[in-house]
C-alpha positions as CSV (number, residue, x, y, z in Angstrom):
1,X,-94.2,-8.3,-24.5
2,X,-97.2,-6.0,-25.0
3,X,-98.1,-7.8,-28.2
4,X,-97.9,-11.1,-26.4
5,X,-100.1,-9.9,-23.6
6,X,-102.7,-8.6,-26.1
7,X,-102.7,-11.9,-28.0
8,X,-103.2,-13.8,-24.8
9,X,-106.1,-11.6,-23.7
10,X,-107.8,-11.5,-27.1
11,X,-107.0,-15.2,-28.1
12,X,-108.0,-14.8,-31.7
13,X,-107.5,-18.6,-32.3
14,X,-110.3,-19.6,-29.8
15,X,-113.5,-20.5,-31.6
16,X,-116.7,-18.9,-30.5
17,X,-119.2,-21.2,-28.9
18,X,-122.3,-21.7,-31.1
19,X,-125.6,-23.1,-30.1
20,X,-127.0,-23.9,-33.5
21,X,-130.8,-24.0,-33.9
22,X,-132.2,-27.4,-34.9
23,X,-134.4,-26.0,-37.6
24,X,-137.7,-27.5,-38.8
25,X,-136.6,-31.1,-38.9
26,X,-135.3,-31.2,-35.3
27,X,-136.0,-29.9,-31.8
28,X,-134.1,-28.6,-28.9
29,X,-133.7,-31.0,-25.9
30,X,-133.1,-29.5,-22.5
31,X,-133.9,-32.2,-20.0
32,X,-132.3,-34.9,-17.9
33,X,-129.0,-33.1,-17.7
34,X,-128.9,-32.7,-21.5
35,X,-128.6,-29.7,-23.8
36,X,-128.9,-31.1,-27.3
37,X,-130.6,-31.0,-30.6
38,X,-132.6,-34.0,-31.8
39,X,-133.3,-34.9,-35.4
40,X,-135.8,-37.8,-35.4
41,X,-136.9,-39.8,-38.5
42,X,-140.6,-39.2,-38.7
43,X,-143.0,-42.1,-39.0
44,X,-140.7,-44.8,-37.9
45,X,-140.4,-47.0,-34.8
46,X,-137.3,-49.0,-33.8
47,X,-134.9,-47.4,-36.3
48,X,-131.2,-46.8,-35.9
49,X,-130.0,-44.0,-33.6
50,X,-126.8,-42.0,-33.6
51,X,-125.2,-39.8,-31.0
52,X,-123.2,-37.2,-32.9
53,X,-120.4,-35.2,-31.1
54,X,-118.8,-32.0,-32.2
55,X,-115.2,-30.9,-31.4
56,X,-113.3,-28.4,-29.4
57,X,-115.6,-25.5,-30.6
58,X,-118.0,-26.5,-27.9
59,X,-121.8,-26.0,-27.9
60,X,-123.6,-27.3,-31.0
61,X,-121.9,-26.0,-34.1
62,X,-123.5,-25.4,-37.4
63,X,-121.3,-28.0,-39.1
64,X,-122.4,-30.6,-36.5
65,X,-126.0,-29.7,-37.3
66,X,-125.3,-30.0,-41.0
67,X,-123.9,-33.5,-40.4
68,X,-126.9,-34.4,-38.3
69,X,-129.4,-33.4,-40.9
70,X,-127.4,-35.3,-43.6
71,X,-127.6,-38.5,-41.4
72,X,-131.2,-37.9,-40.7
73,X,-132.0,-37.8,-44.4
74,X,-130.4,-41.2,-44.6
75,X,-132.7,-42.8,-42.0
76,X,-130.8,-42.2,-38.8
77,X,-132.4,-40.4,-35.8
78,X,-129.6,-38.2,-34.5
79,X,-128.9,-36.6,-31.1
80,X,-126.2,-33.9,-31.0
81,X,-125.5,-33.1,-27.3
82,X,-123.3,-30.2,-26.2
83,X,-120.8,-31.3,-23.7
84,X,-119.3,-27.9,-22.8
85,X,-120.2,-24.3,-23.5
86,X,-124.0,-24.5,-23.2
87,X,-125.9,-23.1,-20.3
88,X,-125.2,-25.0,-17.1
89,X,-122.2,-26.8,-18.6
90,X,-118.4,-26.2,-18.1
91,X,-117.1,-23.3,-20.0
92,X,-113.9,-25.0,-21.0
93,X,-113.0,-28.4,-22.5
94,X,-111.5,-29.7,-19.3
95,X,-112.7,-32.3,-16.8
96,X,-115.8,-33.1,-18.8
97,X,-117.8,-35.9,-17.1
98,X,-118.2,-38.9,-19.3
99,X,-121.6,-39.3,-17.6
100,X,-122.7,-36.4,-20.0
101,X,-122.4,-38.9,-22.9
102,X,-123.9,-41.7,-20.8
103,X,-127.1,-39.6,-20.4
104,X,-127.2,-38.8,-24.1
105,X,-127.0,-42.5,-25.0
106,X,-129.7,-43.3,-22.4
107,X,-132.0,-40.6,-23.7
108,X,-131.6,-41.6,-27.3
109,X,-132.3,-45.3,-26.7
110,X,-135.5,-44.4,-24.9
111,X,-137.0,-42.6,-27.9
112,X,-139.8,-44.4,-29.8
113,X,-138.1,-43.8,-33.1
114,X,-135.0,-45.7,-32.0
115,X,-134.2,-49.4,-31.4
116,X,-132.0,-49.5,-28.3
117,X,-130.1,-52.3,-30.0
118,X,-129.2,-50.2,-33.0
119,X,-127.1,-47.4,-31.7
120,X,-123.9,-45.7,-32.9
121,X,-121.7,-42.9,-31.7
122,X,-120.0,-40.6,-34.1
123,X,-117.6,-37.7,-33.5
124,X,-115.0,-35.4,-35.0
125,X,-111.8,-34.1,-33.5
126,X,-112.1,-33.9,-29.7
127,X,-115.6,-35.4,-30.2
128,X,-113.9,-38.3,-31.9
129,X,-111.6,-38.8,-28.9
130,X,-114.7,-38.7,-26.7
131,X,-116.6,-41.2,-29.0
132,X,-113.8,-43.7,-28.7
133,X,-113.5,-43.4,-25.0
134,X,-117.3,-43.6,-24.5
135,X,-117.4,-46.7,-26.7
136,X,-115.1,-48.5,-24.4
137,X,-117.7,-48.0,-21.7
138,X,-120.8,-49.0,-23.7
139,X,-120.7,-52.5,-25.2
140,X,-124.2,-52.1,-26.4
141,X,-123.1,-49.7,-29.2
142,X,-123.0,-51.3,-32.6
143,X,-120.8,-48.7,-34.5
144,X,-118.3,-46.0,-33.9
145,X,-117.1,-43.4,-36.4
146,X,-114.2,-41.1,-35.5
147,X,-113.2,-38.3,-37.8
148,X,-109.8,-36.6,-37.3
149,X,-109.6,-38.6,-34.1
150,X,-107.1,-39.6,-31.4
151,X,-105.3,-42.6,-30.0
152,X,-104.8,-41.0,-26.5
153,X,-106.8,-39.2,-23.8
154,X,-105.2,-35.8,-24.0
155,X,-104.9,-33.0,-21.4
156,X,-107.9,-30.7,-21.6
157,X,-108.1,-27.3,-23.3
158,X,-108.6,-24.4,-20.9
159,X,-107.8,-21.0,-22.6
160,X,-107.9,-19.2,-19.2
161,X,-104.8,-20.9,-17.7
162,X,-101.5,-22.3,-18.7
163,X,-101.9,-25.8,-17.4
164,X,-105.1,-27.9,-17.7
165,X,-106.3,-31.1,-16.2
166,X,-107.5,-34.1,-18.1
167,X,-110.1,-33.7,-20.8
168,X,-112.5,-36.2,-19.2
169,X,-113.5,-37.6,-15.9
170,X,-115.4,-40.8,-14.9
171,X,-117.1,-41.1,-11.5
172,X,-115.6,-37.7,-10.6
173,X,-112.0,-38.8,-11.2
174,X,-109.8,-37.4,-14.1
175,X,-108.8,-40.0,-16.7
176,X,-105.1,-40.5,-17.1
177,X,-104.0,-38.2,-19.9
178,X,-101.1,-37.4,-22.2
179,X,-99.7,-33.9,-21.6
180,X,-98.9,-31.4,-24.4
181,X,-95.4,-30.9,-25.7
182,X,-93.4,-27.8,-24.7
183,X,-94.5,-24.3,-25.4
184,X,-93.3,-22.6,-28.6
185,X,-93.7,-18.9,-29.5
186,X,-95.6,-19.8,-32.6
187,X,-98.4,-21.0,-30.4
188,X,-99.4,-17.3,-29.9
189,X,-100.3,-17.1,-33.6
190,X,-102.6,-20.1,-33.4
191,X,-100.1,-22.8,-34.5
192,X,-100.9,-25.4,-31.9
193,X,-100.2,-28.6,-33.8
194,X,-96.8,-29.0,-32.3
195,X,-98.3,-29.4,-28.8
196,X,-99.8,-32.8,-30.0
197,X,-96.9,-33.9,-32.2
198,X,-94.4,-33.3,-29.5
199,X,-96.7,-34.7,-26.8
200,X,-97.2,-37.9,-28.8
201,X,-93.4,-38.5,-28.6
202,X,-93.8,-39.0,-24.8
203,X,-96.6,-41.5,-25.0
204,X,-94.4,-44.4,-23.7
205,X,-94.1,-42.5,-20.4
206,X,-97.9,-42.3,-20.1
207,X,-99.2,-45.7,-21.2
208,X,-102.4,-45.3,-19.2
209,X,-103.4,-42.4,-21.4
210,X,-103.8,-44.7,-24.4
211,X,-107.5,-45.2,-25.4
212,X,-108.1,-49.0,-24.9
213,X,-109.8,-49.3,-28.3
214,X,-109.3,-53.1,-28.2
215,X,-112.1,-53.2,-25.6
216,X,-114.6,-51.7,-28.0
217,X,-117.2,-54.2,-29.1
218,X,-118.6,-52.2,-31.9
219,X,-117.4,-51.9,-35.5
220,X,-115.0,-48.9,-35.7
221,X,-114.3,-46.7,-38.7
222,X,-111.6,-43.9,-38.5
223,X,-111.3,-41.1,-41.1
224,X,-108.3,-38.8,-41.2
225,X,-106.3,-36.4,-43.4
226,X,-102.6,-37.0,-43.7
227,X,-102.1,-33.2,-43.9
228,X,-103.8,-32.5,-40.6
229,X,-101.9,-29.6,-38.9
230,X,-104.1,-29.4,-35.8
231,X,-103.0,-32.8,-34.5
232,X,-101.5,-35.9,-36.1
233,X,-104.9,-37.7,-36.6
234,X,-103.6,-40.2,-39.2
235,X,-100.6,-41.1,-37.0
236,X,-103.0,-41.7,-34.1
237,X,-105.5,-43.6,-36.2
238,X,-102.8,-46.0,-37.2
239,X,-101.8,-46.4,-33.5
240,X,-105.5,-47.2,-32.8
241,X,-105.4,-49.9,-35.5
242,X,-102.2,-51.4,-34.0
243,X,-104.1,-51.8,-30.8
244,X,-107.2,-53.2,-32.5
245,X,-106.5,-54.6,-36.0
246,X,-110.2,-54.9,-36.9
247,X,-110.5,-51.1,-37.0
248,X,-111.0,-49.7,-40.5
249,X,-109.1,-46.6,-41.4
250,X,-109.8,-44.2,-44.3
251,X,-106.9,-41.8,-44.9
252,X,-106.5,-39.0,-47.5
253,X,-103.1,-37.4,-48.4
254,X,-104.4,-34.0,-49.5
255,X,-106.9,-33.5,-46.7
256,X,-106.4,-31.9,-43.2
257,X,-108.4,-31.7,-40.0
258,X,-111.6,-30.6,-41.7
259,X,-112.1,-33.9,-43.6
260,X,-115.1,-35.0,-41.7
261,X,-118.6,-34.2,-43.0
262,X,-120.6,-34.1,-46.2
263,X,-119.0,-32.3,-49.1
264,X,-119.7,-28.6,-49.5
265,X,-120.7,-26.6,-52.5
266,X,-117.8,-24.4,-53.6
267,X,-119.9,-21.3,-53.0
268,X,-120.7,-22.3,-49.4
269,X,-119.1,-19.9,-46.9
270,X,-117.7,-22.9,-44.9
271,X,-115.9,-24.2,-48.1
272,X,-113.4,-21.3,-47.8
273,X,-112.3,-22.5,-44.3
274,X,-111.7,-26.2,-45.1
275,X,-108.0,-25.7,-45.4
276,X,-107.5,-23.8,-42.1
277,X,-106.0,-26.9,-40.4
278,X,-104.2,-28.5,-43.3
279,X,-104.6,-29.6,-46.9
280,X,-106.4,-27.5,-49.4
281,X,-110.1,-26.5,-49.7
282,X,-110.4,-28.7,-52.8
283,X,-108.4,-31.5,-51.2
284,X,-110.6,-31.6,-48.1
285,X,-113.8,-31.4,-50.1
286,X,-112.8,-34.2,-52.5
287,X,-111.9,-36.4,-49.5
288,X,-115.3,-35.6,-48.0
289,X,-117.0,-36.5,-51.2
290,X,-115.3,-39.9,-51.1
291,X,-115.5,-40.5,-47.3
292,X,-119.0,-39.4,-46.5
293,X,-120.9,-42.1,-48.5
294,X,-118.5,-44.7,-47.0
295,X,-119.3,-43.4,-43.5
296,X,-123.0,-43.7,-44.2
297,X,-122.7,-47.2,-45.7
298,X,-120.6,-48.3,-42.7
299,X,-123.3,-47.1,-40.4
300,X,-126.0,-48.8,-42.5
301,X,-124.1,-52.1,-42.4
302,X,-123.3,-52.0,-38.7
303,X,-126.9,-50.9,-37.8
304,X,-128.6,-53.1,-40.4
305,X,-130.2,-50.3,-42.4
306,X,-131.4,-51.3,-45.9
307,X,-130.0,-49.2,-48.7
308,X,-132.4,-47.3,-50.8
309,X,-135.2,-46.8,-48.1
310,X,-137.4,-43.8,-48.7
311,X,-136.8,-41.5,-45.8
312,X,-139.2,-38.8,-44.6
313,X,-137.5,-36.6,-42.0
314,X,-138.9,-34.2,-39.4
315,X,-140.2,-34.0,-35.9
């Protein structure tokens, strides 16, 4: 019991919130209710814009910043808003107002580098769940990419209490959500995937929790790893495709939850953690090497970006 109490207090499985610096090609945005990094494409007007969302780590993670810079180098002006964990924001991933994302889209479309008719939203993990939900509310979006995403609105993640409310709210009201499966002792060692696997078995009892992806007007690309141990992202991606057959799905058998993003050099410190939620380091990285160019090409096609343009980045 003492060991259990210590684990609950320390919570070694909870990721630290990071507020990654934008670096020389970007700038910090703290205005109009936003805390974000912005990576514009210099010397352009009316180009494509992307809102890029990180996952349950909160804040603005270094991996999200890496992805933003990679997209910037391909000609996309990218905004990476924090939706919890930054100053003035909720401290836990629970009851996050969808209006946070509405403000991000409105801010991006108002930038001179961006054509308001050429917008996409991209997210990974809980950010992918958010991206799909937000896209049902914004018919002006042209593209959605969800990596290791969801088919349901899930209960939120609040590490300070045993039972959380919905992940998201709209107009102050919690969205209907799917609860987790039952507690298992293995949860105390960080094995939380069963919460989602067991919870998904009850989805017929919570039909309103299903993300209505059939309402999305944009093109949708889902990317997942069949060996995902954090949540069954490929199972949920296929549920999304059942609801909206036009959705495209890229799935990889030897990849896990860390499939989303540009491939990493084997000496990169982040490479050693690619297998933490399933698959192998090499399997995840090989999947990234195949999926990332396809993600970029999907965005180019949906947002009408010519291939081979010379891009000069920076603010």
